[in-house]
C-alpha positions in Angstrom: -63.3 -55.9 -15.0 -61.5 -53.5 -12.7 -58.5 -54.4 -10.5 -60.6 -54.6 -7.3 -63.2 -56.9 -8.9 -60.4 -59.2 -10.3 -58.8 -59.3 -6.8 -62.1 -60.1 -5.1 -63.0 -62.7 -7.6 -59.7 -64.6 -7.7 -58.5 -64.3 -4.1 -61.8 -64.8 -2.4 -64.7 -66.2 -4.4 -63.0 -68.6 -6.8 -60.5 -69.7 -4.2 -63.2 -70.6 -1.8 -65.3 -72.4 -4.4 -62.2 -74.5 -5.3 -61.7 -75.5 -1.7 -65.3 -76.5 -1.5 -64.7 -78.8 -4.4 -62.1 -80.6 -2.3 -64.5 -80.8 0.6 -67.2 -82.2 -1.7 -64.7 -85.0 -2.8 -64.1 -85.8 0.9 -67.8 -85.8 1.6 -68.4 -88.2 -1.4 -65.8 -90.6 0.1 -67.4 -90.4 3.5 -70.8 -91.2 1.9 -69.3 -94.2 0.1 -67.8 -95.4 3.4 -71.2 -95.0 5.1 -69.8 -92.4 7.5 -72.2 -89.7 6.3 -75.8 -89.9 5.2 -76.5 -89.1 1.5 -78.9 -86.3 2.6 -75.9 -84.3 3.9 -74.1 -84.7 0.6 -77.3 -83.6 -1.3 -77.6 -80.5 1.0 -74.0 -79.5 0.8 -73.8 -80.0 -3.0 -77.0 -78.0 -3.5 -75.8 -75.1 -1.4 -72.5 -75.1 -3.3 -74.2 -75.1 -6.7 -76.4 -72.2 -5.6 -73.4 -70.2 -4.2 -71.3 -70.8 -7.2 -74.1 -69.9 -9.6 -74.6 -66.6 -7.8 -70.8 -65.7 -8.0 -70.4 -66.7 -11.6 -73.5 -64.9 -12.7 -72.6 -61.8 -10.8 -69.3 -61.6 -12.7 -70.8 -62.8 -16.0 -68.7 -66.0 -16.1 -70.1 -69.1 -17.9 -68.8 -72.5 -16.7 -70.0 -75.3 -19.0 -69.9 -78.0 -16.4 -72.4 -76.3 -14.1 -75.3 -78.0 -16.0 -73.8 -81.5 -15.6 -73.3 -80.8 -11.9 -76.9 -79.7 -11.4 -78.2 -82.8 -13.2 -76.1 -85.1 -11.0 -77.4 -83.2 -7.9 -80.9 -84.0 -9.0 -80.1 -87.6 -9.6 -78.4 -87.9 -6.3 -81.4 -86.3 -4.6 -83.7 -88.9 -6.3 -81.5 -91.9 -5.3 -81.1 -90.6 -1.8 -84.9 -90.3 -1.3 -85.2 -93.9 -2.5 -82.5 -94.9 0.0 -80.1 -96.4 -2.6 -77.3 -94.2 -3.8 -75.2 -96.1 -6.2 -71.4 -96.0 -6.1 -71.6 -95.5 -9.9 -73.5 -92.2 -9.4 -71.0 -91.0 -6.7 -68.1 -91.9 -9.0 -69.7 -89.9 -11.8 -70.3 -87.0 -9.5 -66.7 -87.1 -8.4 -65.5 -87.1 -12.0 -67.8 -84.1 -12.9 -66.6 -82.2 -9.8 -63.0 -82.8 -10.9 -63.7 -81.7 -14.5 -65.6 -78.7 -13.2 -62.7 -77.7 -10.9 -60.3 -78.0 -13.8 -62.5 -75.7 -15.8 -62.7 -73.2 -13.0 -58.9 -73.4 -12.5 -58.4 -72.4 -16.1 -60.8 -69.4 -15.7 -59.1 -68.5 -12.5 -55.6 -68.6 -14.1 -56.7 -66.3 -16.9 -58.2 -63.9 -14.4 -55.1 -63.9 -12.2 -53.1 -63.1 -15.3 -55.5 -60.2 -16.1 -55.1 -59.0 -12.5 -51.3 -58.9 -12.7 -51.5 -57.1 -16.0 -54.0 -54.6 -14.6 -51.7 -54.0 -11.5 -48.7 -53.5 -13.8 -50.7 -50.9 -15.8 -51.7 -49.1 -12.7 -48.1 -49.0 -11.4 -46.8 -47.6 -14.6 
């Protein structure tokens, strides 16, 4: 990956995706408290999964936890339609988002190291 791609990926795309993970955690909490309808969480999570999938596939990055996140999105959608989203499902979703974010953080750290090495090579 060239220096510009590494910069764009780490400073923009992955950083924004990680912020969205924090926002999803807040939305889950708001759903548990009854402040937000589950349909909002389903919509935001679905949009996030689509966006993240596009970014990761564009750069050829595989994140193992994406499949688990997608499965939980489907389960959440089903429970939301039935009008009974369990706290257990929301807790599992929160755990998977945290694990997913940890995985993305490791990838991001590796890419940032590559970026700095690339910049050093260009400076020399």
